[in-house]
N, C-alpha and C positions, 0 to 999 in steps of 0.2 A: 154595719148590718146589711145596708142596701147592696154594698160591695158583695158580700158573701151570697147574698140572694141572687145576684146576677151571675155570679161565677156558677151556681148551683144549677141555675137555668141553662148556661152554656154548656155544662157538662152533660146535663140530661139530654139536651138537643142532640148533642155530638154521639152520646151512647145509644140513643134512639135510632139516629142517622146509620150509624155502624151496625147495629142489630138487623134493621131492614135491608140494609146494602149487604151485608155478608154473604147470604145464599145466593145473591146475584153474581157477586164477585167470584164467588167460589165456582159456580157454574160456567162463567166465563173463562175463568183460567182452565177449567177443567176441558173445556170446549176447544179452547185454544191449543192446549197442549195435548188433545187426543190424537193417537196415531190413527191415519187412514190408510187404508190397503189399496193395493193395486191388485187387480185380478186378472186371471188368464183363463180362459175356457177349455174344458176337455173337449176333444173333437174326434172324430170316426173318419178313417180313410185309409190311404196307402202310405207306407214308410218306405223309404229306399235308403239303405245304409251304405255310403260310400267311402272309398279310401282315395285320397287325393296325392297327387304326384305330378313332378314336371317331366317333361322328355322333349326331345328333339326329332323332328321329322326328316326322314330320310327315304331315298328309293329303295325299292326291295331289292334291286340289282344295279351295280355299278360296274359298267364294262370299260376297262381302261384299254385305250387303242394307241399302240406305240409304232416303232419303225424298227425295222430288222436290218435296213441298209442307211449308210451315212451319205451326207450330201447337202447342197444347198436347196430350200423348198422354192420351187418356181411356180407353183399353182397352190392356192388355199382358198377353195369355194366355200368352204364351211365355216360358219361364225357361231358365236355363242347362242343358244336357245334354239337352234335349227333343228328342225324335225327330218330325221336322215331314215332311209330304207336300207335294208341289207344289201350291200354291194355297191352303194353308192360312192363316187370318188370323193373323200375328204381333204386329201394333201396329195400333193406328186412332188417327189424328189427328183433332181436334175438327172435324167438317165443317159447322159453321155458317155460316162465311164463304164457303165454297166451295158450299153448297147454295144461299144468297142469289145468289151470281153466276150458278148454273144458272138460277134463277128470272127473274134480271134478263134475261139473254140470251134466254132463251126468251118472254119478253114483246116483246124486241126484234125477234126473229125473225117473231112472229106480225103485229106492226105491219107489218114489211116485206112479209109475205105480204098483207095487207090492201091496202097501198098498190098491190101488182101488180093485184089485183082492180080498185080503182079506175081505175087507168091503161088496164087492159083495158076497162072499159065506157066510158070516154071515147074510147078508140080506136075501139070498135066504133060509137059514135055519129057520129064523125067520118067512118069509112068510110062509112056510111048516108048522111049528109049530102052528101058528095061523089058518090055514085052518082045521087042524086035530081037534082043539080045538073047532072050529065052528061046524064041523061035530058030535062030542060028545054031544055038548050042545043040537044039535038039536033032537038027540036020546033020551036024558034025561038031564034034566037041572041040576040034581044033580050031574052028572059027573064031569062037570067044574063049578067051583064057578065064580061069577062076578069079584071077587078080582083077580083071576088067567088071566081072559080074559082081564082086564084093564091092567094087567102086560104084557101080550103078545102083546097087542096093542101099549103100550107106547115102547116096545122094537123094534118093527117093524118101528115105526116113527123115534126113535133115530137113527137106522141103516140107515134109508133112507137119514136122514139128514148127517150122517157121510160119506156116499157115495158121496153127493154133495162136502163135505168138501175135501174129498180125491180127487175128479176130478178136483176141483179146485187148490188143491196143484199141480197136474200133469201139469195143464196150466201154473202155477207159474214157475215150475221148467223148462218147456219146454222153457219159455221166457228167464230165466236165461241161458239155454243151447245155445239158439240162440244168446243171446248177446255176450257169451263168443266165439261162433264160428265166429262172426263178427269181434271181437276184433282180433282174431287168423287171419282172413282174411286180417284186416287192416296191419298187419306185411309185407305182400307184397305192396309195394308202385308202383302203376302202373300209366301209363300215361293216363289223362283223355282224350286227344284230339291227333291227328296227329300235328307234327311240330317240330321244331328246338330247342333244349336246349340252350338258350342265357345265363343262369346262373346257377350255382351250388354252393350251399351255405353249403354243408356238406362234410365230408371226411370219408373215410373208418376207421371203429373202432369208430367214435365218438358217444357219447351217448345222445339222445335226452330226454328231459324232455318236455312232452306235457300236464301237468296237468292243467297248468293255460291258455295256449294259443296254438294254433296251430303253431308249427315252419315251416317256409318257407324253403324248401329243393331245390327246382328246379323253374325256370322260363321256360315256353314253349312258343314260338311265333308260332302259326299255319299260315299256308298260306303265309309265308314270300317270297316264289318265285311268289306267284300270285299278291300281293298287299303291298305297304307299306304305311305308312302315313309321311307327312312332316309337321310339327306344325310350323307356322309363326305367328308373332307378326306384326300387320299392324297398322299404325299411323291412328288415327280417321279422319284426313284429306282426306285419301284415301280409307277409307272403303266404300263410297258410289260407287267409281269406282268399288272397288272388288265386291261387291255385284251385280252391273249390268254384270260385266264380268261373274259371276256364273250363270245368268240368260242365257246368251249367250253361255254359256258351252265353254268358251273361253279357250285356250291352256295356260299352266303354264309350262314355262321352268326353269330348275335349274342345277347348277352343285355342285360337291362335291369335296372337296380337294384332296380325295384320287385317282380320276380319272378327273384331270383338262381338259382334252381333249374330254371328253365325254359329251355330252349333253342330260339330262333327261328331259322327259315330263310328264305331268300329268294334272289333271283337278280340280277344287276347289270342294271338297266334302262338306265343311261346312263352314259357317261365323257364329261363335258362338257369341252369345250375352252377355257374362260375360266379361265385359271390367276390363283391368288393368291400374291403375294410379300410376306412379312413377315420383314424383317431376313434378307434374302437366301435365305430358305427359301420353295421354290415348291411349292405344293400344287394339285393339281386336285380339282375336286368330283366325287364318284362317288355316283350315285343307286342305291339297293338298293330293290327292291320285295318287299313281304312281305305274305302274309295275314294277317287279323285276325279270325278268325271269332269269337273269344271277346272281343273288344274289350278285351284287355290292354294293347295298344299304344296308347298316349294321345298326343297332340300335346305335344312339348316333352321328351319322356324321352329320356335319354341312353343311346345304345346303344353296347355294347363289340363291335367287329366283327372277325371274322375271315374273310378272303377266302382260298378255297381256290385258290391258283393253281397249282399241280401236284400231281399224285398218282401215285405208284407202287405196284403190287401186286406180292406175291410176291418181294420183293428182299431181298438180304443187307443187315442193319442194323447199323452200327458205332456203339457208345454214343458220345455225345459227350462223356463224361468220359474216354474213352480217347484220343480226338483230342486234348484239351486237355492231357493229362499230357506232363511234359518231365522227364526223368530228369537226375541228377547225372553228372558224367563217370566217376566212381569206381564206379558201379553199373552201367555199359555195358560190354559186352564190348569189346575193341580194335578189331575190325573195323568197328565202328560209331562210333567215335570222331570221324571226319570228318563225320559228320552233326549232331554238336553244335558244331562250329567255326563253322557260321554262325548258331547261335543256336537251331536246333530249331523246331519247328513254331509254339510259342506266341511265340517271342522274335521271330521273323519276321512274325508277324501285327502284334505289337506296333509292330515296326518300320515296318511298312507303314501302320498307323493313324496313327504319329507324322508320317510324311511326309504323309499325306493332311490332318492338321490344320494342318501347318506349310506354308511356300511350297514346293511340289512343282515341281522343275525338270524333271521327267522329260516326255518327248513323249508325245503321245496314243497313239502306237503302243506306247510301253514300259509306259504306264498299262494298256492293253487287255491286253498280255501279262502283266503281274503279277496282274491279275484273274482271268485264265485259270489261272495257275499254282497260284492259291490252293486249287484242287482237288487238287493233289498233296501229299499228307501222308505222316506216318510214324506207325504205332502200335508199342507196345512189348509182348512177352510175354516171361515168366521162362524162362531157360535156365540151369538151376542156380541160383547164386546172382547171376548177371548178368543183364542185359536185352538182348534182342535186338530189333533194329528190323525192321518189315515195310512196306514202300511200298505205299501205297494211293492211289487216285484216287476221290474223292468226288462225290456228285451232291447232291440236295436234301436238306433237313434239316426235322426238326421239334424240338420242345422237348427231345427225349431221344435221338433217333438220328439218323444221317445215312447216305444210301444209298451202298452201295458199288459203284463202277462197275467198278474193277478192283483185284486185289490177292489175294494167297495168303491169303485168310480164308474160314473155313467157319462154319456155323451151330454154335453151341456153344462156339466157341473162347474163352478166358478172356484178355482184353487187360488191362494194367495201366492202372489208372485213378487211383491215388494211393499215397501211403505212410504208414505210422503204425509208430510204436515199440511198440506193443502189439499182440502177436499176436492178440488177440481183437478188436483194432479193425477 
């Protein structure tokens, strides 16, 4: 009897303890498993939408300097990176053979000139003899026979023709002399333009052979301090935005690995119409021109480019993290459950991406409509312990925010951007 009484007392104590402890335990577990949200604030300001690409830096113009004549290089006063002016001596070919050719042609020309003088003298003598014969025949026709007159007349014509031949030979010799002098002048290889020597492809003592093609000796880049080009390849999906940006004369910003802390600016000079297709990926070349006063931009550098394709000022900006957030059904108020049936913002976007990657059977009109509908989204705000959806229509985006086109959002509102079980998280 005493044992039963003791057991009853123990059971009563345990039941009483459980009765009083249950609400506290339930509250503890509820608090422990409660979902805590991270929030991102709606802001107001500027949004710049960019298209990113990579490209390489090159001079606006590359002038190749070659040699028209062959021979050993006897002087090479220009080295890599030297700055030259138009007409400066860059290299000299051994002129010995070409000077000899000039001397030979000059002697030939002088010989032809002397031959002209000789023929002129003979022609003058023949003219005088013919005139004397005519005077004698006028006095008496028996003094000079017709045969002798014919011989004198033929000799005069012959010498006249010889003079023309001699004068033509002088012109030919003069042309050969000019050619020899030109070849001699070509032994001095001079700069055709002002600029920087960015490449030198010959060394002192090297012999050039220019019989079949002109060898390339130097490459000069003029005006490198004034302007450089950045050649970028832009995906076909973005080329329409790039062309619109060019019409607005939009700013282009880029960096190079050599100066990672420096931001360079330029503008779009050309959107070229010759596409490149590699594994069904079509890109178009875009040329960006940028000033280079400090000569920091060097040929061949890799540029990381951001084309500012659109710009909005004084707009309401929705955090991108809030647009990406997708809540669980049990955390959403009942009125908004229907929004989750289709998968919500993120699931719909994932489904569209999947359709794009797989065989898409939709018509062109359906695809265009789906693209337009992407701007209609939902964001979530806390309403008590549940979440409330707010419909928004978005515009352009940058890396952190998206433009609010329409929707019941104000500056300073806190939108749910994520969850954490740690209240301090």
